[in-house]
Each structure stands twice: as C-alpha cells, then as structure tokens.
C-alpha positions in Angstrom: -149.5 109.8 106.7 -147.0 111.6 104.5 -149.7 114.1 103.8 -149.5 115.8 107.2 -148.0 119.3 107.4 -146.2 120.3 110.5 -147.2 123.9 111.2 -144.4 124.1 113.9 -141.8 123.7 111.1 -139.9 127.0 111.0 -137.4 126.1 108.4 -136.8 128.6 105.6 -136.5 127.6 102.0 -133.5 128.6 100.1 -134.6 131.4 97.5 -134.5 130.3 94.2 -133.1 133.6 92.8 -130.3 135.6 94.3 -129.4 139.2 93.6 -126.0 141.0 93.9 -126.3 144.8 93.5 -123.6 147.2 92.8 -123.0 150.8 91.8 -120.8 151.5 88.7 -119.6 155.1 88.1 -119.2 156.0 84.4 -118.1 159.5 83.4 -118.9 160.8 86.8 -122.4 159.2 86.9 -123.6 156.4 89.0 -125.6 153.3 87.5 -127.1 150.6 89.4 -126.0 147.0 88.3 -127.7 144.1 89.3 -126.6 140.6 88.8 -129.3 138.1 89.0 -128.8 134.3 89.0 -130.4 130.9 89.9 -129.3 129.6 93.4 -129.2 126.2 91.8 -126.9 127.3 88.9 -124.9 130.4 89.6 -123.1 130.4 86.4 -126.4 131.0 84.6 -128.3 134.5 85.0 -128.7 138.0 83.7 -127.7 141.6 84.7 -129.8 144.8 84.5 -128.4 148.3 84.4 -130.4 151.4 85.9 -129.8 155.0 85.8 -129.6 157.4 88.7 -133.4 157.8 89.0 -134.0 154.0 89.0 -135.1 153.7 85.5 -134.1 150.6 83.5 -131.7 151.1 80.8 -131.1 147.5 79.5 -130.8 143.9 80.6 -128.5 141.2 79.3 -128.3 137.4 79.7 -125.3 136.2 81.0 -122.5 137.6 83.6 -120.5 140.0 81.7 -117.3 141.5 83.1 -117.5 145.0 84.5 -115.4 146.4 81.5 -118.0 145.1 79.0 -120.8 146.6 81.1 -118.9 150.0 81.0 -118.5 149.8 77.4 -122.3 148.9 77.0 -123.3 151.9 79.2 -121.0 154.2 77.2 -122.7 152.7 73.8 -126.1 153.4 75.4 -125.1 157.1 76.2 -124.0 157.4 72.7 -127.7 156.7 71.6 -126.9 152.9 70.5 -129.0 150.0 71.4 -127.0 147.4 73.2 -128.0 144.3 71.1 -125.3 142.0 69.8 -124.4 144.2 66.7 -124.0 147.2 69.1 -122.1 145.4 71.3 -119.7 144.3 68.6 -119.3 147.6 67.5 -118.4 148.9 70.9 -115.7 146.0 70.9 -114.4 147.3 67.4 -114.1 150.8 68.8 -111.7 149.6 71.4 -114.2 148.3 74.1 -112.7 145.8 76.4 -114.2 142.4 78.0 -116.0 139.5 76.5 -119.0 140.0 74.5 -121.5 137.2 74.5 
C-alpha cells in the first residue's frame, strides 16, 4: 500500500530555488540585484542585474561581492560586455572584489 496518496496531507515542500532581492545604487541610479541559489547548495548559484525599468542587463554565475557587481555595472554603462575579459579589464582599471 505504498502507492496510496493522502490528500489530507498539507505539508509544503521546500522550494528548490531561493531568491534574495536587493537594490544597488550606482551613480544615482537604482539597479535590481537578484541572487538566486539552490536550496540544497547555497554556495552555488547565479545573480542577475536589471535596470530601473526592469530590463535584464546581465547575469553571472556564482555569488560575487557587491563591489564587483558595482564594477560590472560600471563596465556595462561604459558600453562593455561583462564577460570574463571585460571583468578582468575592470579589475585592471582599479575595480575591487573577486572576479570568477
């Protein structure tokens, strides 16, 4: 009888993905920052950055420090892509934080 489903069971399952939303202000403009991670492994995840209109700017794998995210937003505003090469250029120009 292990195939019986109890319809009175009201337990809620833990969501597989968790989100942490914040707002970062860079040069007087607000940007939405969402850190997303797996509930089973909070060390792994990704972050997305949106402008004030809610349009996606970029997404990066991993959890970057806020200083690095600000540097990437500045690089994006300067017209750069925010891939690994451009992130390295940002660091070379004096950006702070870890780049992965």
